[in-house]
MMTF fields as JSON, N, C-alpha, C and O atoms, coordinates in Angstrom:
{
  "mmtfVersion": "1.0.0",
  "mmtfProducer": "UNKNOWN",
  "numBonds": 279,
  "numAtoms": 280,
  "numGroups": 70,
  "numChains": 1,
  "numModels": 1,
  "chainsPerModel": [1],
  "groupsPerChain": [70],
  "chainIdList": ["A"],
  "bondAtomList": [4, 2, 8, 6, 12, 10, 16, 14, 20, 18, 24, 22, 28, 26, 32, 30, 36, 34, 40, 38, 44, 42, 48, 46, 52, 50, 56, 54, 60, 58, 64, 62, 68, 66, 72, 70, 76, 74, 80, 78, 84, 82, 88, 86, 92, 90, 96, 94, 100, 98, 104, 102, 108, 106, 112, 110, 116, 114, 120, 118, 124, 122, 128, 126, 132, 130, 136, 134, 140, 138, 144, 142, 148, 146, 152, 150, 156, 154, 160, 158, 164, 162, 168, 166, 172, 170, 176, 174, 180, 178, 184, 182, 188, 186, 192, 190, 196, 194, 200, 198, 204, 202, 208, 206, 212, 210, 216, 214, 220, 218, 224, 222, 228, 226, 232, 230, 236, 234, 240, 238, 244, 242, 248, 246, 252, 250, 256, 254, 260, 258, 264, 262, 268, 266, 272, 270, 276, 274],
  "bondOrderList": [1, 1, 1, 1, 1, 1, 1, 1, 1, 1, 1, 1, 1, 1, 1, 1, 1, 1, 1, 1, 1, 1, 1, 1, 1, 1, 1, 1, 1, 1, 1, 1, 1, 1, 1, 1, 1, 1, 1, 1, 1, 1, 1, 1, 1, 1, 1, 1, 1, 1, 1, 1, 1, 1, 1, 1, 1, 1, 1, 1, 1, 1, 1, 1, 1, 1, 1, 1, 1],
  "groupList": [{"groupName": "MET", "atomNameList": ["N", "CA", "C", "O"], "elementList": ["N", "C", "C", "O"], "formalChargeList": [0, 0, 0, 0], "bondAtomList": [1, 0, 2, 1, 3, 2], "bondOrderList": [1, 1, 2], "singleLetterCode": "M", "chemCompType": "L-PEPTIDE LINKING"}, {"groupName": "THR", "atomNameList": ["N", "CA", "C", "O"], "elementList": ["N", "C", "C", "O"], "formalChargeList": [0, 0, 0, 0], "bondAtomList": [1, 0, 2, 1, 3, 2], "bondOrderList": [1, 1, 2], "singleLetterCode": "T", "chemCompType": "L-PEPTIDE LINKING"}, {"groupName": "LEU", "atomNameList": ["N", "CA", "C", "O"], "elementList": ["N", "C", "C", "O"], "formalChargeList": [0, 0, 0, 0], "bondAtomList": [1, 0, 2, 1, 3, 2], "bondOrderList": [1, 1, 2], "singleLetterCode": "L", "chemCompType": "L-PEPTIDE LINKING"}, {"groupName": "SER", "atomNameList": ["N", "CA", "C", "O"], "elementList": ["N", "C", "C", "O"], "formalChargeList": [0, 0, 0, 0], "bondAtomList": [1, 0, 2, 1, 3, 2], "bondOrderList": [1, 1, 2], "singleLetterCode": "S", "chemCompType": "L-PEPTIDE LINKING"}, {"groupName": "GLU", "atomNameList": ["N", "CA", "C", "O"], "elementList": ["N", "C", "C", "O"], "formalChargeList": [0, 0, 0, 0], "bondAtomList": [1, 0, 2, 1, 3, 2], "bondOrderList": [1, 1, 2], "singleLetterCode": "E", "chemCompType": "L-PEPTIDE LINKING"}, {"groupName": "LYS", "atomNameList": ["N", "CA", "C", "O"], "elementList": ["N", "C", "C", "O"], "formalChargeList": [0, 0, 0, 0], "bondAtomList": [1, 0, 2, 1, 3, 2], "bondOrderList": [1, 1, 2], "singleLetterCode": "K", "chemCompType": "L-PEPTIDE LINKING"}, {"groupName": "GLN", "atomNameList": ["N", "CA", "C", "O"], "elementList": ["N", "C", "C", "O"], "formalChargeList": [0, 0, 0, 0], "bondAtomList": [1, 0, 2, 1, 3, 2], "bondOrderList": [1, 1, 2], "singleLetterCode": "Q", "chemCompType": "L-PEPTIDE LINKING"}, {"groupName": "ASP", "atomNameList": ["N", "CA", "C", "O"], "elementList": ["N", "C", "C", "O"], "formalChargeList": [0, 0, 0, 0], "bondAtomList": [1, 0, 2, 1, 3, 2], "bondOrderList": [1, 1, 2], "singleLetterCode": "D", "chemCompType": "L-PEPTIDE LINKING"}, {"groupName": "ARG", "atomNameList": ["N", "CA", "C", "O"], "elementList": ["N", "C", "C", "O"], "formalChargeList": [0, 0, 0, 0], "bondAtomList": [1, 0, 2, 1, 3, 2], "bondOrderList": [1, 1, 2], "singleLetterCode": "R", "chemCompType": "L-PEPTIDE LINKING"}, {"groupName": "TYR", "atomNameList": ["N", "CA", "C", "O"], "elementList": ["N", "C", "C", "O"], "formalChargeList": [0, 0, 0, 0], "bondAtomList": [1, 0, 2, 1, 3, 2], "bondOrderList": [1, 1, 2], "singleLetterCode": "Y", "chemCompType": "L-PEPTIDE LINKING"}, {"groupName": "PHE", "atomNameList": ["N", "CA", "C", "O"], "elementList": ["N", "C", "C", "O"], "formalChargeList": [0, 0, 0, 0], "bondAtomList": [1, 0, 2, 1, 3, 2], "bondOrderList": [1, 1, 2], "singleLetterCode": "F", "chemCompType": "L-PEPTIDE LINKING"}, {"groupName": "GLY", "atomNameList": ["N", "CA", "C", "O"], "elementList": ["N", "C", "C", "O"], "formalChargeList": [0, 0, 0, 0], "bondAtomList": [1, 0, 2, 1, 3, 2], "bondOrderList": [1, 1, 2], "singleLetterCode": "G", "chemCompType": "PEPTIDE LINKING"}, {"groupName": "ALA", "atomNameList": ["N", "CA", "C", "O"], "elementList": ["N", "C", "C", "O"], "formalChargeList": [0, 0, 0, 0], "bondAtomList": [1, 0, 2, 1, 3, 2], "bondOrderList": [1, 1, 2], "singleLetterCode": "A", "chemCompType": "L-PEPTIDE LINKING"}, {"groupName": "VAL", "atomNameList": ["N", "CA", "C", "O"], "elementList": ["N", "C", "C", "O"], "formalChargeList": [0, 0, 0, 0], "bondAtomList": [1, 0, 2, 1, 3, 2], "bondOrderList": [1, 1, 2], "singleLetterCode": "V", "chemCompType": "L-PEPTIDE LINKING"}, {"groupName": "TRP", "atomNameList": ["N", "CA", "C", "O"], "elementList": ["N", "C", "C", "O"], "formalChargeList": [0, 0, 0, 0], "bondAtomList": [1, 0, 2, 1, 3, 2], "bondOrderList": [1, 1, 2], "singleLetterCode": "W", "chemCompType": "L-PEPTIDE LINKING"}, {"groupName": "ILE", "atomNameList": ["N", "CA", "C", "O"], "elementList": ["N", "C", "C", "O"], "formalChargeList": [0, 0, 0, 0], "bondAtomList": [1, 0, 2, 1, 3, 2], "bondOrderList": [1, 1, 2], "singleLetterCode": "I", "chemCompType": "L-PEPTIDE LINKING"}, {"groupName": "ASN", "atomNameList": ["N", "CA", "C", "O"], "elementList": ["N", "C", "C", "O"], "formalChargeList": [0, 0, 0, 0], "bondAtomList": [1, 0, 2, 1, 3, 2], "bondOrderList": [1, 1, 2], "singleLetterCode": "N", "chemCompType": "L-PEPTIDE LINKING"}, {"groupName": "PRO", "atomNameList": ["N", "CA", "C", "O"], "elementList": ["N", "C", "C", "O"], "formalChargeList": [0, 0, 0, 0], "bondAtomList": [1, 0, 2, 1, 3, 2], "bondOrderList": [1, 1, 2], "singleLetterCode": "P", "chemCompType": "L-PEPTIDE LINKING"}],
  "groupTypeList": [0, 1, 2, 3, 4, 2, 5, 6, 2, 5, 7, 8, 9, 4, 10, 7, 11, 11, 8, 6, 12, 0, 11, 13, 8, 2, 1, 12, 12, 6, 12, 12, 7, 2, 8, 14, 4, 2, 9, 6, 15, 9, 11, 16, 7, 17, 11, 6, 3, 2, 0, 1, 2, 9, 11, 2, 12, 13, 2, 3, 1, 7, 12, 17, 3, 2, 6, 10, 4, 15],
  "groupIdList": [1, 2, 3, 4, 5, 6, 7, 8, 9, 10, 11, 12, 13, 14, 15, 16, 17, 18, 19, 20, 21, 22, 23, 24, 25, 26, 27, 28, 29, 30, 31, 32, 33, 34, 35, 36, 37, 38, 39, 40, 41, 42, 43, 44, 45, 46, 47, 48, 49, 50, 51, 52, 53, 54, 55, 56, 57, 58, 59, 60, 61, 62, 63, 64, 65, 66, 67, 68, 69, 70],
  "secStructList": [7, 7, 2, 2, 2, 2, 2, 2, 2, 2, 2, 2, 2, 2, 2, 2, 2, 6, 7, 7, 7, 7, 3, 3, 3, 7, 7, 2, 2, 2, 2, 2, 2, 2, 2, 2, 2, 2, 2, 2, 2, 2, 1, 1, 7, 7, 7, 1, 1, 7, 7, 7, 5, 6, 6, 5, 3, 3, 3, 3, 1, 1, 7, 1, 1, 7, 3, 3, 3, 7],
  "xCoordList": [-9.217, -9.149, -7.936, -7.741, -7.128, -6.026, -6.318, -7.309, -5.46, -5.705, -5.641, -6.374, -4.725, -4.721, -5.968, -6.432, -6.517, -7.807, -8.93, -9.777, -8.971, -9.984, -9.839, -10.835, -8.638, -8.37, -8.848, -9.462, -8.528, -8.985, -10.495, -11.054, -11.156, -12.637, -13.257, -14.261, -12.662, -13.113, -12.962, -13.901, -11.775, -11.506, -12.489, -13.04, -12.707, -13.684, -15.124, -15.815, -15.513, -16.865, -17.018, -18.048, -15.982, -16.057, -15.962, -16.666, -15.16, -15.04, -16.249, -16.722, -16.775, -17.942, -19.194, -19.996, -19.34, -20.643, -20.472, -21.47, -19.307, -19.153, -19.549, -20.077, -19.312, -19.692, -18.435, -17.454, -18.511, -17.451, -17.912, -18.874, -17.225, -17.564, -17.086, -16.001, -17.892, -17.582, -17.399, -16.726, -17.992, -17.895, -17.929, -18.245, -17.592, -17.591, -18.139, -17.886, -18.876, -19.353, -18.659, -18.734, -17.958, -17.125, -17.789, -18.564, -17.492, -17.968, -16.957, -15.904, -17.316, -16.426, -15.106, -14.053, -15.16, -13.881, -13.058, -11.85, -13.59, -12.815, -12.213, -11.053, -12.978, -12.467, -11.292, -10.275, -11.469, -10.372, -9.078, -7.968, -9.249, -8.098, -7.387, -6.157, -8.179, -7.6, -6.947, -5.944, -7.505, -6.912, -5.584, -4.622, -5.484, -4.272, -3.18, -2.014, -3.584, -2.577, -2.17, -0.99, -3.078, -2.686, -1.762, -0.85, -1.98, -1.045, 0.359, 1.37, 0.394, 1.737, 2.38, 3.606, 1.682, 2.323, 2.788, 3.922, 1.849, 2.111, 2.553, 3.011, 2.418, 2.902, 1.93, 2.309, 0.719, -0.271, -1.639, -1.868, -2.539, -3.869, -4.795, -4.971, -5.394, -6.295, -7.593, -8.37, -7.833, -9.022, -10.249, -10.15, -11.399, -12.649, -13.007, -13.566, -12.666, -13.024, -11.852, -10.842, -12.039, -11.001, -10.988, -12.015, -9.803, -9.657, -10.17, -10.558, -10.164, -10.47, -9.528, -8.314, -10.043, -9.223, -9.4, -10.481, -8.308, -8.343, -9.441, -10.118, -9.594, -10.626, -12.005, -12.951, -12.203, -13.532, -13.728, -12.895, -14.801, -15.215, -15.689, -16.466, -15.194, -15.616, -16.963, -16.956, -18.034, -19.411, -19.821, -20.613, -19.272, -19.727, -18.618, -17.927, -18.504, -17.467, -18.195, -17.54, -19.513, -20.269, -21.348, -22.398, -21.145, -22.132, -22.215, -21.219, -23.359, -23.488, -22.59, -22.156, -22.31, -21.488, -20.792, -21.203, -19.739, -19.06, -19.992, -20.617, -20.046, -20.838, -20.2, -19.752, -20.166, -19.696, -20.853, -21.888, -20.734, -21.813, -21.383, -20.225, -22.261, -22.027, -22.509, -22.372],
  "yCoordList": [16.699, 15.5, 15.543, 16.526, 14.477, 14.385, 13.473, 12.743, 13.519, 12.67, 11.158, 10.352, 10.8, 9.423, 9.003, 7.873, 9.902, 9.61, 9.457, 8.582, 10.265, 10.112, 8.777, 8.11, 8.388, 7.119, 5.916, 4.952, 6.056, 4.972, 4.858, 3.762, 6.04, 6.011, 5.477, 4.766, 5.817, 5.292, 3.795, 3.082, 3.299, 1.87, 1.146, 0.113, 1.695, 1.097, 1.015, 0.002, 2.112, 2.245, 1.172, 0.504, 1.016, 0.011, -1.389, -2.268, -1.644, -3.02, -3.473, -4.591, -2.62, -2.961, -3.229, -4.102, -2.458, -2.561, -3.311, -3.524, -3.713, -4.318, -3.458, -3.946, -2.207, -1.273, -0.405, -0.38, 0.287, 1.139, 2.571, 2.911, 3.422, 4.869, 5.515, 5.208, 6.399, 7.114, 8.573, 9.277, 9.058, 10.488, 10.663, 9.741, 11.876, 12.158, 13.593, 14.503, 13.75, 15.04, 15.327, 14.562, 16.494, 16.9, 18.031, 18.801, 18.133, 19.329, 20.432, 20.167, 21.66, 22.799, 22.687, 23.015, 22.213, 22.033, 20.965, 21.171, 19.813, 18.777, 19.277, 18.981, 20.027, 20.516, 21.501, 21.474, 22.338, 23.265, 22.512, 22.864, 21.522, 20.689, 20.035, 20.012, 19.507, 18.823, 19.759, 19.401, 21.043, 22.025, 22.425, 22.589, 22.588, 22.949, 21.882, 22.196, 20.65, 19.531, 19.455, 19.261, 19.598, 19.604, 20.783, 20.644, 21.939, 23.079, 22.763, 23.134, 22.109, 21.704, 20.672, 20.7, 19.781, 18.824, 19.389, 19.18, 20.136, 20.624, 22.075, 22.485, 22.86, 24.23, 25.205, 26.351, 24.81, 25.702, 25.309, 24.135, 26.239, 26.001, 25.561, 26.276, 24.394, 23.854, 24.708, 24.515, 25.593, 26.449, 25.763, 24.724, 26.363, 25.892, 24.516, 23.65, 24.351, 23.099, 22.109, 22.212, 21.169, 20.158, 19.2, 18.887, 18.762, 17.766, 16.426, 16.269, 15.462, 14.066, 13.57, 13.704, 12.997, 12.477, 10.944, 10.452, 10.212, 8.77, 8.166, 7.212, 8.74, 8.226, 8.786, 8.426, 9.564, 10.056, 11.486, 12.366, 11.68, 12.995, 13.74, 13.212, 14.972, 15.783, 16.497, 17.439, 16.022, 16.496, 17.708, 18.503, 17.885, 18.989, 19.306, 18.426, 20.574, 21.014, 21.682, 22.329, 21.577, 22.238, 21.299, 21.771, 19.986, 19.073, 19.108, 19.468, 18.753, 18.72, 17.611, 17.735, 16.536, 15.466, 14.799, 14.973, 14.034, 13.298, 12.199, 11.451, 12.148, 11.103, 10.613, 11.381, 9.346, 8.697, 8.37, 7.937, 8.56, 8.283, 7.13, 7.074, 6.259, 5.186, 5.487, 4.655],
  "zCoordList": [16.288, 15.513, 14.565, 13.85, 14.565, 13.669, 12.473, 12.469, 11.473, 10.375, 10.696, 10.122, 11.646, 12.022, 12.772, 12.621, 13.581, 14.261, 13.294, 13.47, 12.29, 11.179, 10.481, 10.2, 10.204, 9.564, 10.468, 10.01, 11.712, 12.666, 12.771, 12.8, 12.827, 12.855, 11.582, 11.63, 10.425, 9.156, 9.125, 8.773, 9.495, 9.545, 10.415, 10.033, 11.595, 12.579, 11.976, 12.084, 11.355, 10.78, 9.694, 9.615, 8.861, 7.752, 8.296, 7.799, 9.259, 9.811, 10.553, 10.346, 11.431, 12.261, 11.479, 11.81, 10.437, 9.659, 8.35, 7.661, 7.975, 6.672, 5.534, 4.534, 5.656, 4.608, 4.258, 5.001, 3.119, 2.723, 2.701, 2.013, 3.46, 3.531, 2.233, 1.74, 1.693, 0.474, 0.772, 0.019, 1.873, 2.219, 3.726, 4.477, 4.144, 5.556, 5.78, 4.99, 6.854, 7.296, 8.599, 9.561, 8.6, 9.742, 10.515, 9.948, 11.795, 12.582, 12.203, 11.622, 12.551, 12.253, 12.996, 12.45, 14.269, 15.023, 14.393, 14.274, 13.963, 13.33, 11.994, 11.707, 11.175, 9.981, 10.241, 9.549, 11.228, 11.518, 11.996, 11.598, 12.813, 13.276, 12.058, 11.994, 11.097, 9.984, 9.04, 8.423, 8.881, 8.027, 8.611, 7.861, 9.9, 10.578, 10.396, 10.158, 10.513, 10.368, 8.882, 8.591, 7.972, 6.52, 6.211, 5.396, 6.843, 6.683, 7.234, 6.638, 8.321, 8.911, 7.996, 7.882, 7.346, 6.474, 5.158, 4.726, 4.51, 3.145, 3.005, 1.938, 4.085, 4.075, 3.403, 3.164, 3.095, 2.654, 3.162, 3.454, 3.274, 3.8, 2.698, 1.711, 2.849, 1.809, 1.723, 0.788, 2.617, 2.552, 3.138, 3.791, 2.892, 3.459, 2.852, 3.524, 1.565, 0.932, 1.048, 0.353, 1.942, 2.177, 0.991, 0.389, 0.694, -0.321, 0.162, 1.32, -0.745, -0.323, 0.705, 0.551, 1.755, 2.854, 2.971, 3.295, 2.697, 2.803, 1.914, 2.298, 0.733, -0.214, 0.142, -0.559, 1.082, 1.497, 0.97, 1.186, 0.304, -0.138, 1.136, 1.932, 1.293, 2.486, 2.047, 1.255, 2.575, 2.175, 2.892, 2.387, 4.13, 4.944, 5.979, 6.492, 6.236, 7.304, 8.431, 9.249, 8.542, 9.64, 10.131, 10.567, 10.082, 10.588, 12.088, 12.716, 12.741, 14.171, 14.773, 15.918, 14.018, 14.494, 13.331, 12.183, 13.604, 12.615, 12.09, 12.842, 10.751, 10.08, 8.838, 7.987, 8.75, 7.446, 6.574, 7.08, 5.244, 4.323, 3.395, 2.98, 3.087, 2.159, 0.778, -0.119]
}
């Protein structure tokens, strides 16, 4: 998963349901992909605790599937 893919999924979730996501639960693989991309952009690893992404609090990095929370 890339940052742009996460943004697209967030936008689709908010548009389709008329709701605003406040948090996200990521799978371990998604979190690893995003950490790698953030490292490529900023030059340092954000670590296990990912920062806020597109206004979403990262609630979990080991969820069974991607989930947005309202």
